C-alpha positions as CSV (number, residue, x, y, z in Angstrom):
1,M,20.8,6.8,28.7
2,P,17.6,5.8,26.9
3,I,14.4,7.6,27.5
4,L,12.4,4.3,27.8
5,S,13.2,0.8,28.7
6,V,10.7,-2.0,27.8
7,C,11.2,-4.5,30.6
8,I,10.2,-8.1,29.8
9,P,10.4,-10.7,32.6
10,T,10.0,-14.1,31.0
11,Y,9.9,-17.8,31.8
12,N,9.3,-20.6,29.2
13,R,7.6,-18.3,26.7
14,A,9.8,-19.1,23.7
15,E,6.7,-20.0,21.7
16,H,5.5,-16.4,21.8
17,L,8.5,-14.3,22.7
18,A,9.7,-13.8,19.1
19,A,6.3,-12.3,18.1
20,T,6.5,-10.1,21.2
21,L,10.0,-8.8,20.3
22,D,9.1,-8.3,16.6
23,S,6.1,-6.2,17.6
24,L,8.2,-4.0,19.9
25,L,11.0,-3.6,17.3
26,V,8.4,-2.3,14.8
27,A,7.0,0.1,17.4
28,R,10.5,1.2,18.5
29,R,11.5,2.4,15.0
30,D,14.6,4.6,15.6
31,F,13.5,6.0,19.0
32,D,15.9,6.0,21.9
33,V,14.4,2.9,23.5
34,E,16.0,-0.2,24.9
35,I,14.4,-3.6,25.4
36,V,15.5,-5.5,28.5
37,I,14.7,-9.3,28.9
38,S,15.2,-11.1,32.2
39,D,15.0,-14.9,31.6
40,N,14.0,-16.7,34.8
41,A,16.1,-19.8,34.0
42,S,13.7,-21.0,31.3
43,S,14.0,-24.7,30.3
44,D,12.6,-24.2,26.8
45,T,14.4,-22.5,23.8
46,T,14.1,-19.0,25.3
47,L,17.9,-18.7,25.4
48,E,18.3,-19.5,21.8
49,V,15.5,-17.1,20.7
50,C,17.0,-14.3,22.7
51,R,20.5,-14.8,21.4
52,Q,19.3,-14.5,17.8
53,Y,17.7,-11.1,18.6
54,V,20.6,-9.8,20.7
55,N,23.0,-10.5,17.9
56,Q,20.9,-8.6,15.4
57,H,19.7,-5.7,17.7
58,P,22.2,-3.9,19.9
59,N,19.3,-2.2,21.7
60,I,18.2,-5.5,23.3
61,V,19.7,-6.4,26.6
62,Y,19.4,-10.0,27.7
63,T,20.1,-11.5,31.2
64,R,19.5,-15.0,32.4
65,N,19.1,-16.1,36.0
66,T,21.0,-19.2,37.0
67,T,18.0,-20.4,39.0
68,N,14.3,-19.5,38.9
69,L,13.9,-16.6,41.3
70,G,10.1,-16.7,41.1
71,A,8.0,-14.1,39.3
72,D,8.2,-11.4,41.9
73,L,12.0,-11.3,42.1
74,N,12.3,-11.5,38.4
75,Y,10.1,-8.4,38.1
76,L,12.5,-6.5,40.4
77,K,15.5,-7.9,38.5
78,V,14.3,-6.7,35.0
79,V,13.6,-3.2,36.2
80,S,16.9,-3.0,38.1
81,T,18.7,-4.0,34.9
82,A,17.0,-1.2,32.9
83,S,18.8,2.1,32.3
84,G,15.9,4.2,30.9
85,S,14.3,7.2,32.7
86,Y,11.0,5.4,32.3
87,C,10.2,1.7,32.2
88,W,7.4,-0.1,30.5
89,L,6.7,-3.6,32.0
90,F,5.7,-6.0,29.2
91,G,4.5,-9.5,29.2
92,S,6.5,-12.0,27.1
93,D,3.5,-13.2,25.2
94,D,1.7,-9.9,24.4
95,I,1.9,-7.8,21.3
96,A,2.8,-4.1,21.1
97,E,0.5,-1.8,19.0
98,S,2.6,-0.3,16.2
99,E,2.2,3.3,17.4
100,S,2.5,2.5,21.1
101,I,6.1,3.6,21.7
102,A,5.6,6.8,19.8
103,R,2.5,7.4,21.8
104,I,4.2,6.7,25.1
105,L,7.2,8.9,24.4
106,K,4.9,11.7,23.5
107,S,2.9,11.2,26.7
108,I,5.9,11.1,29.1
109,E,6.8,14.6,28.0
110,S,4.1,15.6,30.5
111,G,6.4,14.3,33.3
112,S,3.8,12.2,35.2
113,D,5.1,9.4,37.5
114,V,2.9,6.5,36.3
115,Y,0.9,6.0,33.1
116,I,-1.9,3.5,32.8
117,L,-2.2,2.3,29.2
118,G,-5.2,1.1,27.4
119,F,-5.1,-2.5,25.9
120,M,-7.1,-4.9,23.9
121,L,-8.1,-8.3,25.2
122,C,-7.5,-11.1,22.8
123,D,-8.0,-14.9,22.6
124,G,-5.0,-17.3,22.6
125,A,-4.5,-16.8,18.9
126,M,-4.4,-13.0,19.4
127,N,-7.8,-12.4,17.7
128,P,-9.0,-9.1,19.3
129,K,-12.1,-9.3,21.5
130,V,-12.8,-6.1,23.4
131,P,-10.8,-3.3,24.8
132,Q,-10.2,-3.7,28.5
133,R,-12.3,-1.3,30.6
134,I,-10.1,0.2,33.3
135,F,-11.9,3.4,34.4
136,T,-15.5,4.7,34.2
137,R,-13.9,7.6,32.3
138,R,-13.2,7.1,28.6
139,D,-10.9,10.1,28.2
140,D,-7.2,10.6,29.0
141,F,-6.7,12.3,32.4
142,V,-4.1,13.3,34.9
143,L,-4.5,13.1,38.7
144,D,-2.2,14.2,41.4
145,L,-2.9,11.5,44.1
146,S,-1.3,13.6,46.8
147,E,-4.5,15.7,46.8
148,P,-7.2,13.8,48.8
149,S,-10.0,14.8,46.4
150,R,-8.0,13.6,43.4
151,R,-7.1,10.4,45.1
152,K,-10.8,9.8,45.9
153,E,-11.7,10.5,42.3
154,Y,-9.1,8.0,41.1
155,F,-10.1,5.1,43.2
156,E,-13.9,5.7,42.7
157,T,-13.6,5.8,38.9
158,A,-11.5,2.6,38.8
159,V,-13.4,-0.4,37.4
160,T,-10.9,-3.2,37.0
161,S,-7.6,-4.2,38.6
162,P,-5.3,-2.7,35.9
163,A,-6.3,0.6,37.6
164,I,-4.6,-0.7,40.8
165,F,-1.5,-1.8,38.9
166,S,-2.2,-5.5,38.4
167,F,-1.4,-5.9,34.7
168,L,2.2,-5.5,33.8
169,G,1.7,-4.4,30.2
170,S,-0.5,-1.4,31.2
171,L,2.3,0.1,33.4
172,V,4.8,2.8,32.3
173,F,6.5,4.5,35.2
174,R,9.4,6.8,36.1
175,K,12.2,4.5,37.2
176,S,13.2,6.8,40.1
177,V,9.7,6.5,41.6
178,W,10.1,2.7,41.5
179,D,13.6,2.8,43.0
180,E,12.6,5.1,45.8
181,S,9.6,3.0,46.7
182,V,11.2,0.8,49.4
183,I,9.2,-2.2,50.5
184,N,9.8,-5.3,52.6
185,I,10.7,-7.7,49.7
186,A,10.4,-10.8,51.9
187,E,6.8,-9.7,52.8
188,F,5.6,-9.8,49.2
189,N,7.9,-12.3,47.5
190,G,5.7,-15.1,46.3
191,S,2.6,-13.1,46.2
192,L,2.8,-12.4,42.5
193,W,2.0,-8.7,43.3
194,I,5.3,-7.3,44.3
195,H,5.0,-4.7,41.6
196,V,1.6,-3.6,43.0
197,A,3.2,-3.3,46.5
198,K,5.8,-1.0,44.9
199,F,3.1,1.4,43.6
200,F,1.0,1.3,46.7
201,Q,4.1,2.3,48.7
202,A,4.8,5.0,46.2
203,M,1.3,6.4,46.8
204,K,2.4,7.4,50.3
205,N,4.4,10.2,48.7
206,K,3.5,12.6,45.9
207,I,2.6,10.6,42.8
208,V,1.0,11.8,39.6
209,I,-0.9,9.2,37.5
210,E,-1.9,9.7,33.9
211,S,-4.4,7.5,32.0
212,I,-3.8,6.8,28.3
213,N,-7.0,5.4,26.9
214,S,-5.6,4.5,23.5
215,I,-4.8,0.9,22.8
216,C,-1.1,0.4,23.3
217,L,-0.9,-3.4,23.3
218,Y,-2.8,-6.6,22.7
219,K,-3.0,-9.0,25.7
220,R,-3.0,-12.7,24.9
221,G,-5.8,-14.7,26.5
222,D,-5.9,-18.3,27.6
223,N,-2.3,-18.2,28.7
224,D,-2.4,-17.1,32.3
225,S,1.0,-18.0,33.9
226,F,-0.7,-17.7,37.4
227,M,-2.9,-20.7,36.6
228,D,0.0,-23.2,37.1
229,K,-1.5,-24.3,40.5
230,G,-5.1,-24.5,39.4
231,L,-8.1,-22.2,39.3
232,A,-8.8,-22.1,43.0
233,N,-5.3,-20.9,43.7
234,R,-5.5,-18.4,40.9
235,L,-8.7,-16.9,42.5
236,S,-6.8,-16.8,45.8
237,V,-4.0,-14.9,44.2
238,Q,-6.5,-12.3,43.1
239,I,-8.9,-12.1,46.0
240,A,-6.7,-12.9,49.0
241,G,-3.7,-11.2,47.4
242,F,-5.4,-7.8,46.9
243,H,-7.3,-7.9,50.2
244,R,-3.9,-8.4,51.9
245,L,-2.4,-5.5,49.9
246,A,-5.3,-3.2,50.8
247,D,-5.1,-4.0,54.5
248,Y,-1.2,-3.7,54.5
249,F,-0.9,-0.3,52.8
250,F,-4.1,1.5,53.7
251,V,-6.2,2.1,56.7
252,K,-9.2,-0.3,57.2
253,D,-12.4,1.1,55.6
254,S,-10.4,3.9,53.9
255,I,-11.4,5.0,50.4
256,E,-8.4,3.2,49.0
257,S,-9.1,-0.1,50.9
258,L,-12.8,-0.2,50.2
259,N,-12.4,0.5,46.5
260,I,-9.6,-2.0,46.0
261,K,-11.9,-4.7,47.4
262,R,-14.8,-3.4,45.3
263,I,-12.7,-3.7,42.2
264,I,-11.8,-7.3,43.0
265,R,-15.6,-8.0,43.5
266,N,-16.2,-6.6,40.1
267,E,-13.7,-9.0,38.6
268,I,-14.3,-12.2,40.6
269,Q,-18.1,-12.8,40.3
270,L,-20.4,-15.5,41.5
271,R,-20.1,-17.5,38.2
272,D,-16.3,-17.6,38.6
273,L,-16.4,-19.1,42.1
274,L,-19.2,-21.5,41.2
275,F,-17.2,-22.8,38.2
276,A,-14.2,-23.3,40.4
277,K,-16.3,-25.1,42.9
278,I,-17.6,-27.5,40.2
279,L,-14.1,-28.3,39.2
280,A,-13.0,-28.8,42.8
281,Q,-15.9,-31.2,43.5
282,R,-15.4,-33.2,40.4
283,S,-11.7,-33.7,41.3
284,E,-12.7,-34.3,45.0
285,S,-10.2,-31.6,46.0
286,Y,-11.4,-30.9,49.5
287,H,-8.5,-28.4,50.0
288,D,-9.8,-26.4,47.0
289,I,-13.4,-26.5,48.2
290,K,-12.3,-25.2,51.7
291,L,-10.2,-22.5,50.0
292,L,-13.1,-21.4,47.8
293,N,-15.4,-21.2,50.7
294,Q,-12.9,-18.9,52.5
295,L,-12.5,-16.8,49.3
296,A,-16.2,-16.4,48.9
297,C,-16.6,-15.1,52.4
298,L,-13.6,-12.8,52.0
299,N,-14.9,-11.4,48.8
300,W,-18.5,-10.9,49.9
301,C,-18.9,-10.8,53.6
302,N,-19.7,-7.3,54.9
303,A,-20.2,-6.0,51.4
304,G,-24.0,-5.5,51.5
305,P,-27.2,-7.4,50.8
306,K,-26.5,-8.1,47.2
307,Y,-23.3,-9.9,48.2
308,F,-24.6,-11.9,51.1
309,I,-27.2,-13.4,48.8
310,A,-24.3,-14.3,46.4
311,L,-22.4,-15.9,49.3
312,W,-25.5,-17.9,50.3
313,I,-26.0,-19.1,46.7
314,F,-22.4,-20.1,46.5
315,R,-22.5,-22.1,49.7
316,V,-25.6,-24.1,48.9
317,A,-24.9,-24.6,45.2
318,F,-24.0,-28.2,44.2
319,A,-24.4,-29.5,47.8
320,P,-25.7,-33.1,48.1
321,I,-29.4,-33.0,47.4
322,I,-30.4,-34.5,50.8
323,T,-28.6,-31.8,52.8
324,R,-29.0,-28.8,50.5
325,A,-32.3,-27.5,51.9
326,F,-31.2,-27.8,55.5
327,I,-27.8,-26.1,54.8
328,S,-29.5,-23.3,52.9
329,L,-31.8,-22.4,55.7
330,I,-29.1,-22.5,58.3
331,D,-26.7,-20.4,56.2
332,L,-29.3,-17.9,55.2
333,K,-30.2,-17.3,58.8
334,R,-26.5,-16.9,59.8
335,L,-25.9,-14.5,56.9
336,I,-29.0,-12.4,57.8
337,L,-27.9,-12.2,61.4
338,R,-24.5,-11.1,60.4
339,E,-25.9,-8.4,58.2
340,L,-28.1,-7.1,61.0
341,S,-25.3,-7.2,63.6
């Protein structure tokens, strides 16, 4: 049984998959590591690309779904196929750092349950931009989240959503922890966050998380597979999706719930929602405009004065000039009353 399985769920990524596999093979060297690919019924040349690699590399396992299961079920499928003690979820368009697997294998000797890996943000051509900031801390650290003080420290030092398990490529985990984390699959199928649900469920038991600050992979930008239904829907996946997860797994206004919502506010800022509103108005997509108004309220209501001002700005921005002043006064009054109530 291999120590580590690199688990790659993929759909129509033939253009980048070869570069991903090449980078992992370089990083693998002669280590006891398998690479598992779950092809979600791709309609491009993914099958042909994978056949070439499987024929040349016996450590690569390839499975193909007869129909597209959706992203969530494909995540579950690829991990279920893996035989390693630990799994590293990996995007099929990202690039592994050459020392990443050696670094991961050394780290998992500590026996932690989940490892959060550092990664570099890149543009679409894989030109490095900046390292992703995940925590306020810059050092490697280990926290046992079964201890209330350590759990509080973990959530309060989290800056962006990879700290709450959003980014596949930053996650290495003990497979037994994943398998023992039983969730209602139907409840989260289609959410695009079924892997997050798995880890939130696991946190109800003893779980030790370790942060590895070193860069272990390069994340390709301008290639977000969650953008297939447009920007407004993508923002809904992030905002509404994580609010739902927070409310489902944790007590309302708990340290966990409040910080999950804070993290999402850090990531989805006023400029992001305003840009989406401009696009929705230009395309006269009234459904998207309504959705964005709901998301702005969800993201900022009851989050303090700074955020009700952001909500007010969002609501009045780009309104027809004749009604803008009137709407702004009414909305400002309503928001102030809400804050005072």
